[in-house]
C-alpha positions as CSV (number, residue, x, y, z in Angstrom):
1,M,115.4,21.1,48.3
2,N,119.1,20.7,48.2
3,V,121.1,23.3,50.3
4,L,124.7,24.2,50.7
5,V,125.8,25.8,53.8
6,T,129.1,27.4,53.5
7,G,131.1,27.8,57.0
8,G,128.3,25.1,58.3
9,T,130.4,24.4,61.4
10,G,130.8,28.0,62.5
11,V,128.5,29.8,65.2
12,L,125.8,30.8,62.7
13,G,126.5,28.1,60.1
14,R,125.9,25.4,62.4
15,E,122.5,26.9,63.6
16,V,121.6,27.5,59.8
17,V,122.1,23.7,59.1
18,R,120.2,22.7,61.9
19,Q,117.0,24.8,61.1
20,I,117.2,24.2,57.3
21,A,117.4,20.4,58.0
22,N,114.3,20.8,60.5
23,R,112.4,22.4,57.9
24,G,112.6,19.2,55.7
25,H,115.6,20.1,53.3
26,R,118.5,18.2,52.4
27,V,121.6,19.9,53.7
28,R,125.3,19.8,52.6
29,S,127.7,21.6,55.0
30,L,130.7,22.9,53.6
31,S,133.8,23.4,56.1
32,R,137.6,23.2,55.8
33,T,137.6,20.5,58.4
34,A,135.1,17.8,57.9
35,T,133.3,18.1,61.3
36,S,130.5,15.6,61.9
37,L,127.1,16.9,62.0
38,S,124.1,14.7,62.7
39,Y,121.6,16.6,60.6
40,A,123.8,17.3,57.5
41,D,126.2,15.8,55.0
42,V,129.5,17.7,55.8
43,V,131.9,17.7,52.8
44,A,135.5,19.1,53.0
45,G,136.1,22.4,50.8
46,D,138.2,25.5,51.3
47,L,136.9,29.0,49.7
48,G,140.5,30.2,50.0
49,T,141.8,27.6,47.5
50,G,138.7,26.6,45.7
51,D,139.4,23.0,46.7
52,G,136.1,20.9,46.8
53,L,133.8,23.4,45.6
54,V,132.9,21.7,42.3
55,A,132.1,18.5,44.2
56,A,130.2,20.3,47.2
57,L,128.0,22.2,44.7
58,H,127.0,19.0,42.7
59,G,123.1,19.0,42.7
60,I,122.7,21.9,44.7
61,D,119.7,24.2,44.5
62,S,120.4,26.8,46.9
63,I,123.2,28.2,49.0
64,V,123.5,30.0,52.2
65,H,127.0,31.7,52.5
66,T,128.0,32.2,55.9
67,A,131.5,31.4,55.7
68,S,133.9,34.5,56.5
69,D,137.3,35.2,58.0
70,P,138.0,38.8,59.5
71,K,141.9,37.8,59.5
72,R,141.7,36.5,55.9
73,H,139.0,38.6,54.2
74,Q,140.7,39.2,51.0
75,E,141.5,35.4,50.7
76,V,138.3,33.9,52.0
77,D,135.5,36.5,51.8
78,V,136.3,38.3,48.6
79,D,138.4,35.9,46.4
80,G,136.5,32.9,48.1
81,T,133.2,34.2,47.1
82,A,134.3,34.9,43.5
83,R,135.4,31.2,43.4
84,L,132.0,30.1,44.9
85,L,129.9,32.4,42.5
86,T,131.9,31.0,39.3
87,A,131.3,27.4,40.6
88,A,127.7,28.1,41.6
89,A,126.7,29.4,38.1
90,H,128.4,26.1,36.5
91,A,126.5,23.9,38.7
92,G,123.2,25.8,37.9
93,V,122.4,27.1,41.5
94,R,119.3,29.0,41.5
95,H,119.3,31.0,44.6
96,L,122.4,32.5,46.8
97,V,121.7,33.7,50.2
98,Y,124.4,35.9,52.0
99,I,124.9,37.2,55.4
100,S,126.7,40.5,55.7
101,I,126.9,43.2,58.7
102,V,125.0,46.1,59.5
103,G,126.9,49.3,58.7
104,A,129.4,47.8,56.7
105,D,129.3,50.6,54.3
106,L,129.5,53.3,56.9
107,I,132.5,52.0,59.4
108,P,135.8,52.4,57.7
109,W,137.5,49.0,58.5
110,P,139.1,46.8,55.9
111,Y,136.9,43.6,56.9
112,Y,133.7,45.7,56.4
113,R,134.9,47.0,53.3
114,A,135.4,43.4,52.2
115,K,131.9,42.7,53.1
116,V,130.6,45.3,50.8
117,A,132.6,44.3,48.0
118,V,131.1,40.6,48.4
119,E,127.6,42.3,48.3
120,E,128.4,44.1,45.1
121,M,130.0,41.0,43.6
122,I,126.8,38.8,44.3
123,E,124.5,41.6,43.0
124,A,126.5,41.6,39.7
125,A,126.9,37.8,39.2
126,G,123.8,37.2,37.8
127,I,122.6,34.3,40.1
128,P,119.4,35.0,41.9
129,Y,120.0,36.2,45.4
130,T,119.0,37.4,48.9
131,L,121.3,39.5,50.9
132,L,120.8,40.0,54.8
133,R,122.8,42.3,57.0
134,A,122.8,41.4,60.7
135,T,124.5,43.0,63.8
136,Q,126.8,41.4,65.9
137,F,125.8,37.9,67.6
138,H,125.8,37.7,71.3
139,E,128.6,35.0,70.9
140,F,130.8,37.3,68.9
141,T,129.9,40.4,71.2
142,E,131.2,38.2,74.0
143,K,134.4,37.1,72.5
144,T,135.3,40.5,71.3
145,L,134.5,42.4,74.6
146,S,136.0,39.8,77.1
147,P,139.5,41.0,77.0
148,M,137.9,44.9,77.7
149,A,136.1,43.0,80.5
150,R,138.9,41.8,82.2
151,L,140.4,45.1,82.1
152,A,137.5,46.9,83.0
153,I,137.7,49.4,79.9
154,A,135.5,50.3,77.0
155,P,135.5,52.6,74.0
156,R,133.6,55.7,74.9
157,G,130.3,56.0,73.5
158,W,130.2,53.3,71.1
159,R,127.2,51.7,70.4
160,M,126.0,48.4,69.3
161,Q,122.9,46.1,69.1
162,P,123.6,42.6,69.6
163,V,121.3,39.8,68.1
164,D,120.6,36.2,68.8
165,V,122.3,34.0,66.4
166,G,119.3,31.8,66.3
167,L,117.1,34.9,65.0
168,V,119.5,35.4,62.2
169,A,119.6,31.6,61.2
170,A,115.7,31.8,61.3
171,R,115.7,34.8,58.9
172,L,118.1,33.0,56.5
173,T,116.2,29.9,56.6
174,D,113.2,31.9,55.6
175,A,115.0,33.3,52.8
176,V,115.6,29.8,51.6
177,D,112.0,29.0,51.6
178,N,110.8,32.2,50.1
179,G,113.2,32.2,47.3
180,P,115.2,35.3,45.9
181,A,114.3,38.8,47.6
182,G,117.2,41.0,46.8
183,R,118.2,43.1,49.9
184,L,116.2,42.4,53.1
185,P,115.5,44.9,56.0
186,D,118.5,44.8,58.4
187,L,118.3,42.6,61.4
188,A,119.2,43.6,64.7
189,G,118.7,42.7,68.4
190,P,115.9,44.2,71.0
191,E,118.5,46.7,72.6
192,A,121.0,49.3,71.4
193,I,123.6,49.3,74.1
194,T,127.1,50.9,74.6
195,W,130.1,49.0,74.5
196,A,130.5,50.0,78.1
197,D,127.1,48.6,78.8
198,A,128.4,45.1,77.3
199,V,131.6,45.1,79.2
200,R,129.8,46.1,82.4
201,A,127.3,42.9,81.9
202,L,130.3,40.7,81.1
203,R,132.2,42.0,84.4
204,V,128.9,41.3,86.3
205,A,128.2,37.8,85.0
206,S,131.8,36.7,85.8
207,G,131.7,38.3,89.4
208,R,134.1,41.2,88.7
209,G,131.9,43.8,89.7
210,S,130.4,46.7,87.6
211,R,133.2,49.5,87.3
212,V,134.2,50.2,83.9
213,L,136.3,53.0,82.3
214,N,135.4,54.6,79.4
215,V,138.6,55.6,77.0
216,P,138.0,58.1,74.3
217,I,139.0,57.2,71.1
218,P,139.7,59.5,68.1
219,G,139.1,58.9,64.3
220,G,136.4,58.0,61.9
221,F,136.1,54.4,62.8
222,S,135.4,55.4,66.3
223,A,133.0,58.1,65.3
224,A,131.0,55.7,63.2
225,W,130.4,53.5,66.3
226,R,129.6,56.4,68.3
227,N,127.0,57.8,65.6
228,G,125.1,54.7,65.4
229,A,126.2,53.3,62.1
230,A,126.2,49.7,63.6
231,L,122.3,50.0,64.7
232,A,119.3,48.9,62.9
233,P,115.5,48.7,63.8
234,S,114.8,46.1,66.2
235,A,113.7,42.4,65.4
236,G,113.4,41.2,69.0
237,G,115.0,38.3,70.5
238,R,117.2,37.9,73.5
239,T,119.1,41.0,74.9
240,F,122.9,40.6,75.7
241,A,122.1,40.4,79.5
242,E,119.7,37.8,79.1
243,Y,122.1,35.7,76.6
244,L,124.9,36.1,79.5
245,A,122.3,35.0,82.1
246,Q,121.1,32.0,80.1
247,R,124.6,31.0,79.3
248,V,126.0,31.4,82.7
249,N,123.1,29.6,84.3
250,A,123.0,26.6,81.6
251,P,123.8,23.1,83.2
252,S,127.2,21.9,82.7
253,R,127.6,18.9,80.2
């Protein structure tokens, strides 16, 4: 099978490319920069402008759409997906697999609203599809919460359930093999924790101690995080603490 992965050089996309290639499929990675990958053909293309999409989709059977940009969500996520769907329909693509975010319809944030808009767009496009929502990757959690860890603060009561990116990539790769399935069950890591728990784990891993000040934050956005909008049934994998321990203890290259 010929598979195109959008955002194929990102944290998730790179792992998806690797796993799909390991299953014996021919993989093409779409990226704004033609970064070399040993297990895929990398083609330059930009969802934000549509440049390179027609060529990238030539001969493609399935798409795994992982490209996303929280800072340019209208341009890349919404408008870019519309361009991708149009080009995919013209190319005769038979299956589109999309990764979204658990709680996107419950947490009032413009980026999450964009993800819901993309889901609805895909459902209405007429191309057979599979949609998967996942919780925050460990890598994203570390990057997002590191500034809080330096300051020893966290939003009071906010809950999250970080997930191993390899587990998400495996579920997306399974979706390619299994064919169009509509909406899949949400995917989350093994442990629901507070943001304070995650900040504390980051501080301990970096030798800063365990002190964290919980800061109350008002409003509907904060309430959604406190009320479990970002949680889902566990699918296993590493906990955030295990991810940090393995990353810290990994041999230097």
